[in-house]
Steps between C-alpha positions, in 0.01 A plus 500: 500500500707238332454125509817460702419466866621779717712406794305446820616487853803292612283218627300477178814500291662236721189285486483531121866401456457207739190378319674534163793299630276224629311478174822494298633213713177316460506555127858370481406192704202427277721533191754268651240243583357521147840432343482137597173456303599722208622215278166319547290807431697674227724233351873495515559758232286769663607409847854606424376852443357530852835565680606801287134622486466492879838669541400778263162522674662536843734770377212679328297487819776650705578768243128573452457559869734793461428603140167353375475707181797335319353158573166604356677647194689171458167317504359730232804449279486124558146492354700453179601151617218246504670194364478320840141425592281518708723708722729758345779716639271801484257318734781450749611865495153637528409245769796627706352851479157370600663334804656831590151641524433252782828518690693783347487873433210508247139584581201334340260771378335381176350756270210361299179651357180352639394332178811291433545426868148346520559315169835366622343378826223320310757354257712368785192358676391331177839328455501381857143362476590311184750299704204299632446362146859390443570134431882534501546668833880538482497661159206724598674623818821569307314697232293691755808589702649670196177683431483634856864606480434706191191654657693603807788619278268746324348626826843528663642698211232765545639545850878481430489727195339779700845585634644805320719402204420128513257494204749668267782276616295177467381585149849598389644166615221301343560686174876442528452128532256496210730698269804286577322167441326633189829630366674168560206317340500719187883462473467120539242499218741686270839343584622209699707573812593294804180435695271635226301178497361598842311787344340331200221243481574138414456553122723807510240714318350677802662674795388414849751686719542329832141367494376157423272612216503790249128544570592592862805704411319731260235623749772558756670752267183691404462721811865598481459604136189705578683671788773603257250625251325732739835615640601594147178688458517667835827454691446478876548142628831352388707813485731335251644671191239490219729294276531232769123488541448479123752216459335321792161531337631369166670205672181412691293540184728260309493265797120478491488461121776234487329298767240452223226477759179609333342590831800701623518693170127587520554581869775754412307653214187548712698645792682753280176591321329570834785727613485699180117527520514618861739774401280590205212558738706724729509871443843662498687178422517542117888505492511175699246341275685601176825379651349161591335443161825590324706274713256208454487553120880517472553191715238299316658590165854419620382173662319398182809570295715294740258211480505507121880520478554209746228277354302510823193631316431152370498366854269781601263427215498133594429576862217739403313206337298238677738243658447125495459487877234771507221250442620303806500822706146592388367149574658507843353839570156385388526194727613716796223750440241222479615336825578814697174672426308228680692520832465780754849444653669336206741207515753654735838679465740332258226285353577616146842324515357182651155465341557628145731369237610854394512831674208734430721776364262755644506652846124539510421149382764375748320685781160372405614140489699505824306749710155461355235766432570688829876519443465600138254780591741624764793496254295689241402752763868539599612556141221752424531690826875533452446616144245757626756617761770531233265702275426740785873551559556558129207745481626701798859474379604343827861382538719357767856629477456536127328165435191622321140377486507483114780241511324290765167513316665387175698226667200368699271483196775343292576237755132433561461435126806284515326296768222408259733278301787421745501380858623816688357372835840474665694756298688710758486806281118486509485530879778769506306700240178468695677632813632797306151584367355492853786700643493779243122537538526520878817695581611692186776754528365704210171542322320722253653813660860377506769767477710469183846662472656639186650166403159332494559292808239480776605666823314250726395641831545317825295180522149533642577261774813687600 
């Protein structure tokens, strides 16, 4: 069974089309009514973007009703563009697909293990309860709305990606967006070209892609790099020529390094190390292990040589040292820990930005301050239960259309470590990655008894929910 609804009787189909038309008209009317207040809410500069945005959204909704997968793939590729906040083009594309679950051809059948499902429910409840402690209601509601959107995004993805071929397509398009923006960023760091300033940070020494901050751009690239690494070790997901996968991996590796984000670099190193260790523990995967170690060693040597030749090694050494603002970060974290640990429900969503002079630069400290002891405990349970789920998939060699458990385990542990020193609370890639972990654990298309052909590619059987 796929996630695309089968056609029912004539009356059911007519009713569905009629309801869809009514909702589309209501949506258009609401958008039209909101246009009059847009300058007051968004400012004149942002309000001018509403007309083309709504036009593209309407076209996307109509197209998605007929072909939802290309709209989802567009959303995955647009994860590379996060310069406009708090709503990004990726949010719009994926929201269209979510709407199609309510009024279109998609079914909602989430696939989640019991542990993460319970932890996610407790986390959501904790964030909602913390609203009662908010002082700035408007800011709290805005922040909580985004949190709930990302929670529903993760749950919805476990349903949508159950459709045959969708997981591979979604990951490919995410990787394509990551490689293109990383490549443009690396090129902008080396030479100046028209528009290159968009891809480098204000001082010109760090690349940020189409993100607002290099510290957010680096973690976005890491899962894509790890996907390429495992596909080089064991080709089964991308089905691209090996040289293309290798060049993509090198580009992503340079993108992470030249973002000069200490957390992202450690994130990538930990994720790659986990993948290699998982393969070292598997019997019968010695060739893949040797291939992975050789690729990593060669890429590290080449990257180090490039850094030395371009003079970037001095920037890397400077970034590896304690920065002047680190003391401010640590003092803010200490203050947030001291205040948050005394309140059961915290100070409410968004309170970090309204109550503290500086962001906490830690997902876990952020959660403790805003959502209190209950919310922090729920977040910790969610992280640990998802890590346990990823470990089980890696141990059983589960995969979904070639996306392996080793990659997901490495990416989740790396991003969780990243969250210790950077606010990853609203990173879209975090919630996409969580959804993939839950999906692969619940409805894998291959496991420890996967059939392997002579080329080394997994011959994935039909999905278990087919």
